[in-house]
C-alpha positions, 0 to 999 in steps of 0.5 A: 540533509534537505529533501524534496519529496514528490507524491500524488496526495498528502492527506492523512484521511485518504483511504489509499494514500493516507499512509504517506503522511506518516512516511513524511513525518518519519522521514523528517526526523532524518532531515534538516528540511523537507519540501513536499510537492503533491498533486493534491493536499488534504488533511495534514499536520506536519512537523515544523521542518516540513513544507507542503506545496500543492499543484492544485488538484483540490482547487480544480487546477488544469494540467497546464497549471500543474506543470507550471507550478511544478517547475516553479516550485522546483526552481524556487525551492532549489536551495532547499533540497539536495536530493529528490525522492519521487513516490510511485509517479514516474511522470515527475522524474520524466518532467524534472529528471534532466533539470535535477541532474543539471542542478546536481541533485540526487534523484531517486524513485520509489516504484513498486508495481508489476507493470512498466514500459519504456517510459519507466526505463527512461525515468530510471535512466534519470535516477541515481537509485530506484527503490522497491519492495517486491522482487517481482516489481518491474523495476526490480530488474534494474541495476540501480534498484535497492530493495526496501522494507514495506514501511508499516507504522507499527505504533498505529497498527497493533493489537489492542486488549479490548479487540473482539473479532467476529467469528469466521469473519473475512476482510477484503480491503483494497481499491476496487480494481480488477488487479486486486482480484476481489472476484477471486475472493468472492468465488472462494467464498461461494465454494465455502458456502456450498460446503456449508461453512459459516462466514461473514465477509466485508469488502471495503474500497472505492473504485476509480471512475473507470473501475466503477463497472467492475465494482457493480459486477462484483455486487451482481455476482454476489446477488446471483450466487445468493451470497447477500446474507454473507457479503457486504460492501463498504466505501474506502476507509480513512487510513488512520481508521483501518487498524480497528477494521483489521482487528475486528476480523478473523482473516484478511485476504489479499489476492493481488499479483506478487509485483504489487506487494500491498502494504495492507498485508503487513498492516493486518499482520502488525495487528496480529490478524491472520492473513491469506495471500498468494504473494510469492515474495512471502514464500519462506518468510511466513508459514505456508498456512497463510499462502494460497495458490495464485488465481486459484479460488479453490486453494483460497477456499480450503486455506480459509476453511483451515484457518477458521478451524484453528483454536483461539490459542493457535490463532493468537500464537500465529498472530504474534509471530506475524506481527514480530516479522513485520516489526523486525523486517517491514517497519516504517522506522527501519525503512527510513533508516535504510532509505537515508543511508542510500540517499547520502 
């Protein structure tokens, strides 16, 4: 197969999208040739059968230049791909879908988010298949949708023998946006502090320019609640460095809506770290010990306190169980295998 991949960024050091570098590498094992068109190119090191073309954001290109280059690449590379895989950005399907259909290319879209609208519906009309991981994703309602593993690099995300976890340490690692609900986690930590529970918590992540006020409001809340001695904020961490961050903490918390099904949950699990999430997709798949009621700070606080009370032997047993579930059901190799069956 010769595959065209379209994505937002190819940069293995990026804090949010760095994982996609490993996806491309894994996909290339199933292809004669892979051509990647990205909005922005950063640090990358690809196999010989992969070509990466940038629309030029890193060079300061204008939107008009993006569109011109996009269509030029589609046409110039037309003999180098049989199928198209668009990652997350429906806009590219809206721009190229009709042309790809005329050219006889198989069009697919990966879209995994609770939000969507008529533009999402139009994009799905151009697609032969749509991929997502969450049954609460907007695209899950389509008859074209195929559910996929989350795609975790279990060789990168794994426990190391020298790991040392800080006692009662909490990790929140995500883009600092209201949808990620860091404010809920802070409220739960305030409840624990008021109950006399000892803990430390690290929040890592960058906001988009429009979400900068949200991050500032989080910091203000921490100060107002006298939590500065317990909670610290740090910038987004390059993806390739996040495994050691997971391994250094007792519990990883994810409070995102179920439609998002964040990869970070499974990255933490693959590192044999304990997790707390309200994601309904995991109901029945992991022990209820690791699930709290969505948007309920008190539920989160009490579940977190219970995890702090576990003895080391029980924590290690749970960690192994969580990793096994990722290896068997959510690994990157399994994703690639299933994806290419659908692309045939």
